[in-house]
C-alpha positions in Angstrom: 115.5 115.1 107.1 115.3 112.5 109.8 116.3 108.9 108.9 117.0 105.6 110.7 120.5 104.2 110.2 121.1 100.5 110.5 124.7 99.4 110.8 125.8 95.7 110.9 125.7 94.3 114.5 124.5 97.6 116.0 121.2 99.0 117.2 119.4 101.3 114.7 119.7 105.0 115.5 118.1 108.2 114.2 120.1 110.8 112.3 119.3 114.2 111.0 120.7 114.9 107.5 120.4 117.4 104.8 119.7 114.8 102.2 122.2 115.6 99.4 123.2 112.7 97.1 126.8 112.8 98.4 125.6 112.6 102.0 123.3 109.6 101.2 126.2 107.8 99.4 128.5 108.5 102.3 126.2 106.8 104.8 126.0 103.5 102.7 129.6 103.8 101.4 128.9 103.9 97.7 126.1 104.2 95.1 122.7 104.1 96.6 119.8 101.7 95.8 116.3 102.1 97.2 114.0 99.2 97.8 110.5 99.3 99.0 109.8 96.3 101.3 107.0 97.9 103.3 103.4 98.8 102.8 104.1 102.2 104.4 105.7 104.9 102.3 109.2 104.1 103.5 112.3 103.3 101.4 115.2 101.1 102.5 118.4 102.7 101.0 121.5 100.6 100.8 124.8 100.3 98.8 123.7 98.9 95.4 127.0 96.9 95.2 127.0 95.8 98.9 127.0 92.1 98.1 129.3 92.3 95.1 132.1 94.1 97.0 131.8 91.9 100.1 130.2 94.3 102.7 129.3 92.5 105.9 125.8 91.0 106.1 123.5 93.2 108.0 119.8 92.3 108.3 117.4 89.8 106.7 114.4 91.2 104.8 111.3 89.1 105.2 108.0 89.2 103.5 104.6 89.2 105.2 104.7 85.4 105.5 107.9 85.6 107.4 109.9 84.1 104.6 113.3 85.6 103.9 113.6 87.1 100.5 116.9 89.0 100.8 119.7 90.0 103.0 121.1 93.5 103.1 124.9 93.9 103.2 126.6 96.9 104.7 125.0 99.9 106.4 121.6 101.0 105.2 119.0 103.6 106.2 115.2 104.0 106.2 113.7 107.2 104.9 110.1 108.4 104.2 108.8 108.7 100.6 107.4 112.0 99.4 105.6 112.6 96.1 108.9 112.9 94.2 111.7 112.5 96.7 112.8 111.3 100.1 111.3 112.9 103.3 111.7 112.6 107.0 110.4 109.5 108.8 107.5 110.3 111.2 107.8 109.4 114.9 105.4 106.4 114.3 107.5 105.2 111.4 110.6 105.4 113.4 109.0 103.4 116.3 107.7 100.7 114.1 110.9 100.2 112.0 113.3 100.4 114.9 111.5 97.3 116.3 111.8 95.5 113.0 115.5 96.1 112.7 116.5 95.9 116.4 119.8 94.0 116.6 119.4 90.6 118.3 122.7 89.2 119.3 122.9 85.5 118.9 122.7 83.5 122.1 125.3 80.7 122.6 123.7 77.2 122.8 
């Protein structure tokens, strides 16, 4: 299964995985939580305790209006949604989400 991994302060990258629960948990460093911030059938999978255990802030999640409604802490990944489970992202889904989560290093004033 092809996913897009997003680590704090790094550019997103594709990774091929088998998709076992243990492998998914290893990527995020703990129990997984899936959220669905997109209209497309894509899940954002993160560590469900990321904020509680003090993982580093990673990316802001914004709604259609551009307003921030959450921040993801720790490494997360994006994966496609099948009828009952996760599936590989398509090439188009990878292209569109990589642009959303591209790391933008802050510029000094």
